[in-house]
C-alpha positions in Angstrom: 0.0 0.0 0.0 1.5 3.3 -1.1 0.5 6.1 1.3 2.0 9.5 1.9 3.4 10.4 5.4 2.0 13.3 7.5 3.0 16.8 6.1 6.0 18.3 7.7 5.4 21.2 10.1 1.9 20.0 11.1 2.1 18.3 14.4 -0.7 16.1 15.7 -3.2 17.9 17.9 -4.8 16.0 20.7 -8.6 15.9 20.8 -10.2 18.6 22.7 -13.9 17.9 22.7 -16.2 19.9 20.6 -13.6 22.5 19.8 -11.6 20.0 17.8 -14.5 17.8 16.6 -17.7 19.1 15.2 -16.4 22.5 14.2 -14.9 23.7 11.0 -15.8 22.7 7.5 -14.6 19.0 7.4 -16.9 16.1 8.4 -15.9 14.7 11.8 -15.8 10.9 12.5 -17.1 9.1 15.5 -16.2 5.6 16.6 -18.8 3.1 15.7 -20.2 5.3 13.0 -19.7 5.3 9.3 -16.0 6.0 8.6 -14.4 7.8 5.8 -14.5 4.7 3.6 -18.2 4.3 3.2 -21.0 2.3 4.9 -20.6 -1.2 6.4 -17.4 -2.8 7.5 -14.0 -1.6 6.4 -12.9 -3.2 3.2 -9.3 -3.6 4.6 -10.8 -5.6 7.5 -12.5 -7.9 5.1 -9.3 -8.4 3.3 -7.5 -9.4 6.6 -10.3 -11.9 7.3 -9.8 -13.4 3.8 -6.1 -13.7 4.5 -6.9 -15.6 7.7 -9.0 -18.0 5.7 -6.2 -18.6 3.3 -3.8 -19.4 6.1 -6.2 -21.9 7.5 -6.5 -23.5 4.1 -2.7 -23.7 3.8 -2.4 -25.4 7.2 -5.1 -27.8 6.2 -3.3 -28.5 3.0 0.0 -29.1 4.9 -1.8 -31.6 7.1 -3.2 -33.4 4.2 0.2 -33.4 2.5 1.7 -34.9 5.7 -0.9 -37.6 5.8 -0.3 -38.3 2.2 3.5 -38.6 2.8 2.9 -40.9 5.7 0.7 -43.1 3.7 3.3 -43.3 1.0 6.0 -44.0 3.6 4.0 -46.8 5.1 3.5 -48.2 1.8 7.2 -48.0 1.1 9.2 -48.1 4.3 7.6 -50.4 6.9 7.5 -49.9 10.8 10.5 -47.6 11.2 9.2 -45.4 8.6 5.9 -45.5 10.4 7.4 -44.1 13.6 9.3 -41.5 11.7 6.1 -40.6 10.0 4.2 -40.4 13.2 6.9 -38.1 14.6 6.9 -36.0 11.4 3.2 -35.8 11.5 3.3 -34.6 15.0 5.9 -32.0 14.2 4.1 -30.9 11.2 0.8 -30.8 13.1 2.4 -28.8 15.9 4.0 -26.5 13.4 0.7 -26.0 11.6 -1.1 -25.4 14.9 1.6 -22.9 16.1 1.6 -21.2 12.7 -2.2 -21.1 12.7 -2.3 -19.7 16.2 0.4 -17.1 15.7 -1.1 -16.0 12.4 -4.5 -15.7 14.0 -3.2 -13.4 16.8 -1.3 -11.2 14.3 -4.2 -11.0 11.9 -6.6 -10.2 14.8 -4.4 -7.3 16.0 -4.1 -6.1 12.3 -7.8 -6.3 11.8 -8.6 -4.4 15.1 -6.2 -1.6 14.1 -7.7 -1.4 10.6 -11.2 -1.4 12.1 -10.2 1.5 14.4 -8.9 3.5 11.5 -12.0 2.8 9.5 -14.0 3.9 12.5 -12.1 7.3 12.5 -9.6 6.5 15.3 -6.3 7.3 13.7 -4.3 6.7 16.9 -4.2 2.9 16.5 -1.2 1.3 14.9 -0.6 -2.2 13.6 2.2 -3.7 15.7 3.0 -6.5 13.3 6.5 -6.4 11.9 7.8 -8.6 9.1 9.0 -8.7 5.6 6.2 -10.7 4.3 3.1 -9.4 2.7 1.3 -9.0 6.0 4.2 -6.8 7.3 3.9 -4.7 4.2 0.2 -4.5 4.7 0.7 -3.4 8.3 3.2 -0.8 7.3 0.8 0.6 4.7 -2.1 0.6 7.2 0.1 2.6 9.6 1.1 5.0 6.9 -2.6 5.5 5.9 -3.5 6.2 9.5 -0.6 8.7 9.8 -1.7 10.5 6.6 -5.4 10.6 7.7 -4.3 11.8 11.1 -2.2 14.6 9.5 -5.2 15.6 7.3 -7.4 15.6 10.4 -4.9 17.7 12.3 -4.8 20.1 9.4 -8.6 20.3 9.4 -8.6 20.9 13.1 -6.0 23.7 12.8 -8.0 25.2 10.0 -11.1 25.2 12.2 -9.1 26.7 15.1 -7.7 29.5 12.9 -11.1 30.2 11.5 -12.5 30.2 15.0 -9.8 32.7 15.9 -10.9 34.9 13.0 -8.3 34.0 10.4 -10.7 33.0 7.7 -8.1 33.0 5.0 -6.2 30.1 6.6 -6.3 26.9 4.4 -5.1 23.3 4.6 -1.7 23.1 3.0 -2.7 20.8 0.2 0.8 20.7 -1.2 1.9 18.6 1.8 -0.3 15.7 0.5 -0.3 13.6 -2.6 -2.8 12.0 -4.8 -6.3 11.8 -3.7 -5.4 13.3 -0.3 -4.2 16.5 -2.1 -7.4 16.6 -4.1 -9.4 16.1 -0.8 -7.5 18.9 0.9 -7.9 21.2 -2.1 -11.6 20.3 -2.4 -12.0 21.2 1.3 -10.2 24.5 0.8 -12.3 25.3 -2.2 -15.5 24.4 -0.4 -14.6 26.5 2.6 -13.5 29.4 0.4 -16.8 29.2 -1.5 -18.8 29.3 1.7 -16.6 32.1 3.1 -17.0 34.1 -0.2 -20.8 33.8 0.1 -20.5 35.0 3.7 -18.2 37.8 2.9 -20.5 38.9 0.0 -23.4 38.8 2.5 -21.2 40.9 4.9 -20.4 43.4 2.1 -24.0 43.7 1.1 -25.1 44.2 4.6 -22.3 46.7 5.2 -23.5 48.6 2.2 -27.1 48.5 3.6 -25.7 49.7 7.0 -24.2 52.7 5.2 -27.7 53.6 3.9 -27.0 52.4 0.3 -29.8 50.1 -0.7 -29.1 50.0 -4.4 -26.7 47.0 -3.9 -28.3 43.7 -4.7 -27.2 40.3 -3.5 -25.9 37.8 -6.1 -28.5 35.4 -7.4 -27.3 32.2 -5.7 -28.3 28.8 -7.1 -30.2 25.9 -5.5 -30.8 26.1 -1.8 -28.4 29.1 -1.6 -31.2 31.1 -3.2 -32.7 31.3 0.3 -29.8 33.5 1.2 -30.6 35.8 -1.7 -34.2 35.9 -0.9 -33.5 36.6 2.8 -31.1 39.4 1.9 -33.7 40.8 -0.5 -36.3 40.8 2.3 -33.7 42.4 4.6 -32.9 45.0 2.0 -36.6 45.9 1.5 -37.2 46.0 5.3 -34.1 48.1 5.9 -34.9 50.4 3.0 -38.5 50.9 4.4 -37.1 51.3 7.9 -34.5 53.8 6.7 -37.1 55.7 4.8 -39.3 55.8 7.8 -36.4 56.7 10.0 -35.4 59.5 7.6 -38.9 60.7 7.6 -39.1 60.6 11.4 -35.7 62.2 11.6 -36.8 64.9 9.2 -39.9 65.5 11.2 -37.9 65.6 14.4 -35.3 68.0 13.0 -38.1 70.2 11.6 -39.8 70.2 15.0 -36.5 70.9 16.8 -35.8 74.0 14.7 -39.4 75.1 14.3 -40.4 78.4 16.0 -43.7 76.9 17.0 -43.7 75.6 20.6 -44.5 71.8 20.2 -44.9 69.2 22.9 -45.8 65.5 22.4 -47.1 63.0 24.9 -48.0 59.3 24.7 -51.4 57.9 25.2 -51.0 57.9 29.0 -50.2 61.7 29.0 -46.5 61.2 29.6 -44.5 63.9 27.8 -42.1 62.2 25.4 -40.8 65.1 23.4 -40.4 68.9 23.6 -38.7 71.0 20.9 -36.3 73.8 21.6 -38.9 76.5 21.3 -41.2 75.2 23.9 -38.3 74.6 26.3 -37.1 78.1 25.8 -40.6 79.4 26.5 -40.9 77.2 29.7 -37.5 78.3 31.0 -38.5 82.0 30.6 -41.8 81.4 32.3 -40.5 79.0 35.0 -40.1 81.6 37.8 -43.7 82.8 37.3 -45.2 79.3 37.0 -43.5 78.3 40.2 -45.5 80.9 42.0 -48.6 78.9 41.4 -47.1 75.4 40.8 -44.0 75.2 43.2 -43.0 71.7 41.9 -42.7 72.8 38.3 -39.2 72.5 36.8 -38.7 73.3 33.1 -35.8 70.9 32.7 -37.9 67.9 34.0 -40.8 68.3 31.7 -39.9 65.3 29.5 -41.0 62.2 31.3 -43.6 64.1 33.4 -47.3 64.0 32.9 -49.4 66.7 31.2 -51.3 67.3 34.5 -48.2 69.0 35.9 -49.6 72.2 34.5 -53.0 71.8 36.1 -54.4 71.9 39.6 -57.0 69.2 38.7 -55.0 66.3 37.2 -58.1 64.0 37.0 -60.0 66.5 34.8 -57.0 66.9 32.6 -56.4 63.2 32.1 -60.1 62.6 31.4 -60.1 65.4 28.8 -57.0 64.1 27.0 -58.1 60.4 27.1 -61.4 61.3 25.4 -59.9 63.8 23.0 -61.0 63.0 19.4 -60.4 66.2 17.6 -58.4 69.4 17.9 -59.0 71.2 21.2 -58.2 74.9 21.8 -57.9 76.4 25.2 -56.3 79.4 27.0 -55.0 79.1 30.5 -53.6 81.6 33.0 -50.8 80.5 35.3 -49.5 83.0 37.8 -50.3 85.9 35.6 -49.0 84.4 32.4 -51.5 83.6 29.6 -50.9 80.5 27.5 -52.7 79.4 24.4 -52.9 75.6 23.8 -53.9 73.6 20.7 -54.1 69.9 21.5 -54.6 67.3 18.7 -54.8 63.5 19.1 -52.2 61.3 17.2 -53.3 58.0 15.6 -51.4 55.3 13.8 -52.4 53.8 10.4 -54.7 51.4 12.2 -56.5 54.1 14.0 -54.9 53.3 17.4 -54.4 56.3 19.7 -50.6 57.0 20.0 -50.7 60.2 22.0 -51.3 63.9 21.9 -49.4 66.8 20.3 -49.8 70.2 21.9 -48.9 73.6 20.5 -48.1 76.2 23.1 -48.0 79.9 22.8 -47.1 82.4 25.5 -49.6 85.2 24.8 -48.7 87.3 27.9 -46.8 89.9 25.9 -49.3 89.6 23.0 -52.3 90.4 25.3 -50.4 93.3 26.8 -49.5 94.8 23.4 -53.1 94.3 22.3 -54.3 96.5 25.2 -51.6 99.1 24.4 -52.5 99.1 20.7 -56.2 99.3 21.5 -55.6 102.3 23.7 -53.6 104.1 21.0 -56.2 103.2 18.3 -59.0 104.5 20.4 -57.1 107.7 21.0 -56.5 108.1 17.2 -60.2 107.4 16.6 -61.0 110.3 19.0 -58.6 112.6 17.1 -55.7 112.3 19.5 -52.6 111.2 17.5 -50.1 112.2 20.3 -50.4 108.8 22.1 -47.5 106.4 21.8 -46.8 102.7 22.7 -43.9 102.3 25.2 -41.0 100.4 23.8 -39.3 99.4 27.1 -39.1 95.6 27.6 -40.2 94.7 24.0 -38.2 92.7 21.6 -38.7 91.0 18.3 -42.1 91.2 16.6 -43.7 93.2 19.4 -40.9 95.8 19.4 -41.3 96.1 15.6 -45.1 96.3 15.8 -44.9 99.0 18.5 -42.3 101.0 16.6 -44.3 100.8 13.4 -47.5 101.9 15.2 -45.6 104.8 16.8 -44.2 105.8 13.5 -47.7 105.6 11.9 -49.1 107.8 14.7 -46.1 110.2 14.2 -46.7 110.5 10.5 -50.4 110.9 10.9 -50.0 113.5 13.6 -47.4 115.5 11.6 -49.3 115.1 8.3 -52.7 116.2 9.7 -51.0 119.1 11.5 -49.4 120.2 8.3 -52.7 120.0 6.4 -54.5 121.9 9.2 -51.8 124.6 9.1 -52.2 125.0 5.3 -56.0 125.0 5.5 -55.9 127.5 8.4 -53.7 129.7 6.2 -56.2 129.5 3.3 -59.0 130.4 5.7 -57.1 133.5 6.7 -56.2 134.4 3.1 -52.6 133.4 3.5 -51.6 131.4 0.4 -47.9 131.3 1.3 -48.3 128.2 3.5 -46.9 124.9 2.1 -46.2 121.4 3.3 -42.4 120.8 3.0 -42.0 117.6 5.0 -41.5 114.3 3.1 -44.4 111.8 3.2 -45.1 108.6 1.4 -48.2 106.9 0.1 -51.5 108.5 0.8 -49.9 111.2 3.0 -47.6 112.0 0.1 -50.5 112.3 -2.3 -52.4 114.4 0.3 -49.3 116.7 0.6 -49.0 117.0 -3.1 -52.7 117.7 -3.6 -52.7 120.3 -0.8 -49.7 122.1 -2.2 -51.2 122.0 -5.7 -54.4 123.4 -4.3 -52.6 126.3 -2.7 -50.5 126.9 -5.9 -53.6 126.8 -8.1 -55.5 129.2 -5.8 -52.5 131.5 -5.7 -52.2 131.4 -9.5 -56.0 132.0 -9.9 -56.0 134.9 -7.4 -53.0 136.4 -9.1 -54.6 136.1 -12.5 -57.9 137.5 -11.3 -56.1 140.3 -9.5 -54.1 141.2 -12.6 -57.3 141.1 -14.7 -59.1 143.3 -12.2 -56.3 145.8 -12.3 -56.4 145.8 -16.1 -60.1 146.1 -16.0 -59.8 149.1 -13.7 -57.5 150.8 -16.0 -59.5 150.0 -19.0 -62.7 151.1 -17.4 -61.1 154.4 -16.5 -60.1 154.9 -20.1 -63.6 154.0 -21.2 -65.1 156.4 -18.7 -62.9 159.2 -19.8 -63.6 158.6 -23.5 -67.3 158.3 -22.8 -67.3 161.7 -21.0 -65.4 163.2 -24.0 -67.9 161.8 -26.4 -70.7 163.0 -24.2 -69.3 166.5 -24.1 -68.7 166.5 -27.9 -72.2 165.3 -28.5 -73.6 168.1 -26.4 -71.5 170.6 -28.2 -72.6 169.1 -31.5 -76.2 169.3 -30.4 -75.8 173.0 -29.6 -74.1 173.6 -32.9 -76.8 171.9 -34.7 -79.4 174.0 -33.0 -77.4 177.1 -33.8 -77.2 175.9 -37.4 -80.9 175.3 -37.5 -81.5 178.8 -36.2 -79.0 180.3 -38.6 -80.5 178.6 -41.6 -83.2 181.2 -41.6 -80.5 183.8 -41.9 -78.6 182.0 -44.7 -80.0 184.0 -47.4 -78.8 187.3 -45.9 -75.2 186.4 -45.6 -73.6 183.7 -47.9 -70.2 184.4 -46.5 -71.5 184.0 -43.0 -73.0 180.8 -44.2 -69.7 179.7 -45.8 -67.9 180.5 -42.5 -70.5 178.6 -40.6 -70.0 175.8 -43.0 -66.3 175.8 -42.5 -66.8 175.8 -38.7 -69.3 173.0 -39.1 -66.9 171.1 -41.3 -64.2 171.4 -38.7 -66.5 170.3 -35.9 -67.8 167.4 -38.0 -64.2 166.3 -38.7 -63.4 166.5 -35.0 -66.6 164.7 -34.1 -65.7 161.9 -36.6 -62.2 161.6 -35.2 -63.5 161.5 -31.6 -66.2 159.0 -32.6 -63.5 156.7 -34.1 -61.4 157.0 -30.9 -64.6 156.2 -28.9 -65.2 153.2 -31.1 -61.6 151.9 -30.5 -62.0 152.5 -26.8 -65.3 150.6 -26.8 -63.7 147.8 -28.7 -60.9 147.6 -26.2 -63.5 147.7 -23.4 -65.3 144.8 -25.0 -62.1 142.8 -25.3 -61.2 143.5 -21.7 -64.6 142.4 -20.5 -64.3 139.2 -22.5 -61.0 138.5 -20.9 -62.6 139.1 -17.5 -65.3 136.7 -18.4 -62.7 134.1 -19.4 -60.8 134.7 -16.1 -64.0 134.3 -14.2 -64.6 131.1 -16.1 -61.2 129.9 -14.9 -62.1 130.8 -11.4 -65.3 128.8 -11.8 -63.3 125.8 -13.2 -60.8 126.0 -10.3 -63.7 126.1 -7.8 -65.2 123.1 -9.5 -61.8 121.2 -9.4 -61.4 122.2 -5.7 -64.9 120.8 -5.1 -63.9 117.6 -6.8 -60.6 117.5 -4.7 -62.6 118.0 -1.5 -65.0 115.3 -2.6 -62.1 112.9 -3.3 -60.6 113.8 0.1 -63.9 113.1 1.8 -64.0 109.7 0.0 -60.4 108.9 1.1 -61.3 110.0 4.6 -64.3 107.7 4.6 -62.1 104.8 3.5 -59.7 105.6 6.4 -62.6 105.1 8.8 -62.2 106.5 12.2 -58.7 107.8 11.4 -60.2 110.1 8.6 -63.0 111.7 10.5 -61.1 114.8 11.3 -59.9 115.2 7.8 -63.4 114.6 6.5 -64.6 117.6 8.4 -61.9 119.8 6.8 -62.6 118.3 3.4 -66.4 119.2 3.8 -65.5 122.8 4.7 -63.2 123.1 1.7 -66.0 121.7 -0.4 -68.4 124.3 0.9 -65.9 127.0 0.2 -65.4 125.7 -3.3 -69.2 125.7 -4.0 -69.5 129.3 -2.7 -66.5 130.4 -4.8 -68.2 128.7 -7.8 -71.5 130.6 -7.2 -69.6 134.0 -6.8 -67.6 133.3 -10.0 -70.9 132.6 -11.9 -72.4 135.9 -10.6 -69.3 137.8 -11.7 -69.4 136.1 -15.0 -73.0 137.2 -15.5 -72.1 140.8 -14.6 -69.2 140.7 -17.0 -71.5 139.3 -19.7 -73.9 142.2 -19.2 -71.0 144.7 -19.4 -69.8 143.2 -22.6 -73.3 143.5 -24.1 -73.5 147.2 -23.1 -70.1 147.9 -24.5 -70.8 146.2 -27.7 -74.0 148.3 -28.0 -72.0 151.5 -27.5 -69.6 150.4 -30.1 -72.4 149.8 -32.6 -73.8 153.3 -31.9 -70.4 154.9 -32.4 -70.0 153.0 -35.7 -73.4 154.4 -36.7 -72.5 157.9 -35.6 -69.2 158.1 -37.6 -70.9 157.8 -41.0 -73.5 160.4 -40.0 -70.7 162.8 -39.0 -68.9 162.2 -42.2 -72.1 162.8 -44.1 -72.6 166.1 -42.3 -69.0 167.1 -43.3 -69.8 166.3 -46.9 -72.9 168.3 -46.7 -71.1 171.3 -45.2 -68.5 171.1 -47.9 -71.2 171.0 -50.5 -72.7 174.1 -48.8 -69.3 175.9 -48.9 -68.8 174.8 -52.5 -72.2 175.7 -53.7 -73.3 178.6 -51.6 -75.3 179.9 -54.6 -77.5 176.9 -54.3 -78.1 177.4 -50.5 -81.3 179.2 -51.0 -82.6 176.4 -53.1 -81.5 173.9 -50.5 -82.5 175.6 -47.3 -85.5 173.4 -47.0 -83.4 170.4 -47.5 -80.7 171.7 -45.1 -83.4 172.3 -42.5 -84.6 168.8 -42.9 -81.1 167.5 -42.7 -80.3 169.6 -39.7 -83.4 168.2 -38.0 -82.1 164.7 -38.7 -78.7 165.7 -37.5 -80.2 167.2 -34.4 -82.0 163.9 -33.7 -78.8 161.9 -34.3 -76.8 164.2 -32.2 -79.3 163.9 -29.3 -79.1 160.1 -29.7 -75.3 160.3 -29.6 -75.4 162.4 -26.5 -77.8 159.9 -24.8 -75.6 156.9 -25.8 -72.5 158.7 -24.6 -74.1 159.3 -21.2 -75.1 155.6 -21.0 -71.6 154.6 -22.0 -70.2 156.8 -19.3 -72.5 155.4 -16.7 -71.6 151.8 -17.8 -67.9 152.6 -17.7 -68.3 154.0 -14.2 -70.2 150.9 -13.0 -67.6 148.6 -14.6 -64.8 150.6 -12.9 -66.6 150.2 -9.5 -67.0 146.4 -10.1 -63.4 146.0 -10.9 -62.3 147.9 -7.8 -64.6 145.7 -5.7 -63.0 142.6 -7.3 -59.6 144.0 -6.4 -60.7 144.5 -2.9 -61.9 140.9 -2.7 -58.6 139.6 -4.2 -56.7 141.7 -1.6 -58.0 139.3 1.0 -55.4 136.8 -0.2 -51.7 137.1 0.4 -49.5 135.5 -2.3 -46.0 134.2 -2.1 -44.5 136.9 -4.3 -46.3 139.8 -2.7 -44.9 141.8 0.1 -47.1 143.6 2.8 -45.9 147.0 1.5 -47.5 146.2 -1.9 -50.8 145.2 -0.2 -50.8 148.5 1.9 -50.0 150.5 -1.3 -52.8 148.9 -3.3 -55.5 149.1 -0.6 -55.9 153.0 -0.5 -55.9 153.1 -4.3 -58.7 150.6 -4.4 -60.7 152.5 -1.7 -60.3 155.9 -3.4 -61.8 154.5 -6.6 -64.6 152.6 -5.0 -68.0 153.2 -6.5 -70.5 155.2 -4.4 -73.3 152.8 -5.4 -72.0 149.2 -5.2 -74.0 146.7 -7.1 -75.7 143.5 -6.0 -72.7 141.5 -7.0 -70.5 143.4 -4.6 -72.7 142.6 -1.6 -73.0 139.0 -2.6 -69.2 138.6 -2.9 -68.6 140.3 0.4 -71.2 138.1 2.1 -69.8 134.9 0.4 -66.2 135.5 1.6 -67.3 136.6 5.1 -69.4 133.4 5.5 -66.8 131.1 4.0 -63.8 132.2 6.1 -65.9 132.6 9.3 -66.9 129.0 9.0 -63.2 127.9 9.5 
């Protein structure tokens, strides 16, 4: 039997119970069980038993041979030979018996050793020594046991190294030969395959442990597929758990950094979680809460019951246990006011998990509400001087208080500026302006107020200038009218004289010629004066039309002022209680605008009447000029044809009668024109006096004092109805402020 010896460097390890047997990756043998050679008895043992049978057969054959030899000897040699044969037979028999007995003992020992090896006990050795086949068989059996024992020691060392954590340790297969090397390599490959699967499982699970669930386990064949299925199940479970954990962590982190004060308790009312905001609130309120609840400690809230905040724990527990929807409440603890919103928490199956409560310390909020209410009530009553104290306020409440104070400051300053400007308007002072900077509606109000003052100042300036121009023009018209009236009177007297002299024309042609020359001169002069009167009347008409246009502008401005006042009233109404004061001012401005519009309409009517009268005077002058020129022509004809005077006395008398009538009409028209000019002058002076009530930006007090006596000296002795209505209008308008 050709067997390899135990590999060098690997000593035999004694058995050490389960640590050496039953662990590792090689099958372990137990005495009495199936050995490493298969089921049933060991084949080597069977071979030994066959050898024993052959020995017995050989001994039997020797005995038969001896008997045969004896028989032959008897047959050949006689008695002596018979004795010798008996002795030989005895020796041969003894030898055969001894050989048989010795062989039986050696074979039995060999068979027992082989049986022990086959049973897995590699410590037994065959003690038979010899050069025969049995000795060689014994040596081969011992070598086989040594090889198997070395392989077993290597497997035990491998199991020990793997138990110690060195999973890369392998059986040194190069120390064996033949099938034993293949057996060792197979064991190494089998162990390496199992370790590779385990390490792959470790790698996959490590990847899962790092939160990467994209890694998939290899699809293993056969029964190993259960490992793949198990890891897939683990992967799905871990992924779902990680997602749920991430979701919970996200919710927790959100709650931790949330500004809302959140507290969570379980179904028994035990507080399990408080975020940073609610803890900060509780720490700030701890000193006050202890006044009413001495056992309260902010740092020990977690783990305590909800009823720590209430004097009646039973009532609180009953309310929380029966809570089915969101419950809102407000409690007062030692002067601090807390708002609570409690909501039940359920799982997916509808089981009650606990309660979440949102806290809010409304102590400062309630205090600021009272302060804001007081300031708002004061503003509604027209008092914009109240302010909210800023001491002890931070964050939103400080910002709110500051903003309300700024609002009150802006409203107070803005309304004071508007009141100042309107008061100036009421006193006739149009120099007042709002110079402070405002935004939004106050900025629009400032701009509208300043525009109103500017528009009024411009209108008053225009009206004042027009009145001054009208006064000058009316003076010129009055002077021209008086001249025309005087000329007309003189002309009437001349005509009368001419009429009286016609009766004497026949006695003195030269006197008639002289009179004709004088009449011609006077007619030329009258024509010239009539033309000048026509031009003056035309200018008067133009001035009166300009006055009417200016009065129309005043009417438009009054209408626009009325619209502005109406818009201001609407804005004041939108402002509610804050705009009541300004609504009163807007109403008064509206009344003033309406009265100004009525006065402007009355002045416009008067100006229209004056224009009609002036136009009539112009028409009369236009009619008078041709008559005068015709008279001049007649006088020239009289001078040129004095020899025909006698024949034309009748015609001249008739013409002179007509001339006398025209002259009388001219005199009457001149008187009416003079009266109209006087009336227009008085109206313009009254308008100037009304405009003097206003003081403009570019006007100095010296100019006002210089203009007042001049207007008073030219005042009409008989003021018209328009004067009285204007005085009454301005007196009522400005007294109302």
